[in-house]
C-alpha positions as CSV (number, residue, x, y, z in Angstrom):
1,X,84.2,93.7,100.4
2,X,85.6,90.2,99.5
3,X,83.8,87.4,101.0
4,X,83.7,83.6,100.6
5,X,80.5,81.7,100.8
6,X,81.0,78.6,103.0
7,X,77.6,77.2,102.2
8,X,78.8,76.2,98.7
9,X,81.6,73.9,100.2
10,X,80.9,70.2,100.7
11,X,83.9,69.1,102.8
12,X,83.6,66.4,105.4
13,X,85.8,65.8,108.5
14,X,89.4,65.3,107.6
15,X,88.9,66.9,104.1
16,X,90.3,70.2,102.8
17,X,89.2,72.5,100.0
18,X,91.8,74.9,98.4
19,X,91.0,77.8,96.1
20,X,92.6,80.9,94.7
21,X,90.9,84.0,95.6
22,X,91.2,87.7,94.8
23,X,91.3,90.1,97.7
24,X,90.5,93.8,97.4
25,X,92.8,95.6,100.0
26,X,91.7,99.1,100.9
27,X,94.5,101.7,101.7
28,X,95.9,101.3,105.2
29,X,96.4,104.3,107.3
30,X,99.3,103.9,109.7
31,X,101.0,106.7,111.7
32,X,98.7,109.3,109.9
33,X,100.0,108.2,106.5
34,X,98.4,106.3,103.8
35,X,99.8,103.0,102.3
36,X,98.5,101.3,99.3
37,X,98.7,97.6,98.4
38,X,100.5,96.4,95.4
39,X,99.2,94.5,93.5
40,X,95.6,95.3,94.2
41,X,93.6,93.0,94.0
42,X,96.0,90.6,95.6
43,X,95.9,86.9,94.6
44,X,95.6,84.6,97.6
45,X,95.5,81.0,98.4
46,X,92.5,79.9,100.8
47,X,92.4,76.6,102.4
48,X,89.4,75.4,104.4
49,X,89.9,72.1,106.4
50,X,87.1,70.5,108.1
51,X,88.0,68.9,111.6
52,X,85.8,66.9,113.8
53,X,85.3,69.8,116.2
54,X,85.2,72.7,113.7
55,X,86.8,74.3,110.7
56,X,90.3,75.6,110.2
57,X,90.8,78.6,107.7
58,X,94.1,79.4,106.2
59,X,95.0,82.3,104.0
60,X,98.3,83.0,102.2
61,X,99.3,86.0,100.1
62,X,102.2,88.3,99.2
63,X,101.7,92.0,99.0
64,X,103.8,95.1,99.1
65,X,102.7,98.3,100.9
66,X,103.8,101.6,99.2
67,X,103.8,104.9,100.9
68,X,106.0,107.5,102.6
69,X,108.9,106.7,104.8
70,X,108.2,107.6,108.4
71,X,111.6,109.4,108.8
72,X,112.2,111.2,105.6
73,X,108.8,111.1,103.9
74,X,110.4,109.7,100.6
75,X,108.8,106.7,98.9
76,X,109.0,103.5,100.9
77,X,108.1,99.9,100.0
78,X,107.4,97.1,102.6
79,X,107.1,93.5,101.2
80,X,105.0,91.2,103.2
81,X,104.5,87.4,102.8
82,X,101.6,86.5,105.0
83,X,100.2,83.0,106.1
84,X,97.4,83.4,108.7
85,X,95.1,80.8,110.3
86,X,91.6,81.1,112.0
87,X,89.5,78.5,113.7
88,X,85.7,78.2,114.0
89,X,84.3,75.6,116.3
90,X,81.2,73.8,115.2
91,X,79.5,74.5,118.7
92,X,81.4,77.4,120.1
93,X,78.8,78.1,122.8
94,X,79.7,81.4,124.7
95,X,83.3,80.9,124.2
96,X,84.8,83.7,122.1
97,X,88.0,81.9,121.8
98,X,86.3,79.1,119.7
99,X,84.6,81.5,117.3
100,X,86.2,83.4,114.4
101,X,85.3,87.1,114.3
102,X,85.6,86.9,110.4
103,X,82.7,84.2,110.0
104,X,79.1,85.7,110.0
105,X,76.1,83.8,108.6
106,X,78.3,81.2,106.7
107,X,80.3,83.9,105.1
108,X,83.9,84.4,105.6
109,X,85.0,88.0,105.4
110,X,88.2,87.9,103.5
111,X,88.7,91.7,103.3
112,X,88.7,92.3,107.1
113,X,90.7,89.2,107.7
114,X,93.4,90.2,105.3
115,X,93.4,93.8,106.5
116,X,93.9,92.7,110.0
117,X,96.7,90.3,109.0
118,X,98.5,93.1,107.2
119,X,98.1,95.5,110.1
120,X,99.5,92.9,112.6
121,X,102.5,92.1,110.4
122,X,103.7,95.9,110.2
123,X,106.8,96.9,111.9
124,X,107.1,99.8,114.3
125,X,108.1,102.2,111.4
126,X,107.9,101.9,107.6
127,X,111.2,103.1,106.3
128,X,112.7,103.7,102.9
129,X,115.8,101.8,104.0
130,X,117.0,100.6,107.4
131,X,119.7,103.2,107.8
132,X,117.4,106.2,106.9
133,X,118.7,109.3,108.5
134,X,115.5,111.3,108.3
135,X,114.9,115.0,108.1
136,X,117.1,117.7,109.9
137,X,115.2,119.1,112.8
138,X,116.7,122.5,112.4
139,X,116.5,123.2,108.6
140,X,114.1,120.4,107.2
141,X,116.5,119.0,104.6
142,X,116.7,115.3,103.8
143,X,119.7,113.9,105.7
144,X,120.0,111.0,103.4
145,X,120.6,113.4,100.4
146,X,122.6,116.2,102.3
147,X,124.1,114.9,105.5
148,X,125.2,118.0,107.5
149,X,125.5,119.4,111.0
150,X,124.5,122.8,112.3
151,X,126.7,125.0,114.5
152,X,125.6,125.1,118.1
153,X,123.3,128.0,118.7
154,X,124.1,130.8,121.1
155,X,121.5,131.2,123.8
156,X,119.4,134.3,123.8
157,X,121.4,137.1,125.8
158,X,118.4,137.9,127.7
159,X,118.6,134.6,129.6
160,X,122.3,135.2,130.5
161,X,121.4,136.1,134.2
162,X,119.7,132.8,134.7
163,X,122.5,130.9,133.1
164,X,124.8,132.6,135.6
165,X,122.7,131.4,138.5
166,X,122.6,127.9,137.0
167,X,126.4,127.8,136.7
168,X,126.7,128.9,140.4
169,X,124.5,126.0,141.5
170,X,126.6,123.5,139.8
């Protein structure tokens, strides 16, 4: 787990501290598939700005997720450029909106924050390319490599009587 100790900072209201940090990103499981971060560890820029009412945290990093395409299962790459921000009030009281879930005991959990940022930036499907044709539902061949169609299958002759009734209804 990568964390940042906020006790070692000495920033006053209106000041900002910037630092390069290394983030260890665990594999992400999405749609039943595993996606690995590249590079890992990821170099990120952390900015901590002290305001009169609390602290603003900013994290910026670029990462590429590598794993299977969700249509054809070939290799896919998803480059992400992330810039995320969190706020922690000095006196949040009972208001969860003023409290960052990544700050515990003056430690900023960079691993959980970066994992959640990557998960929120994901598209509906991770594809090898935008026009991926997928896999043939009949024979299982990759339609990107071998585009083809299958002849329409003839229905089972045992169902012919029911088909005749259906045709009469129409």
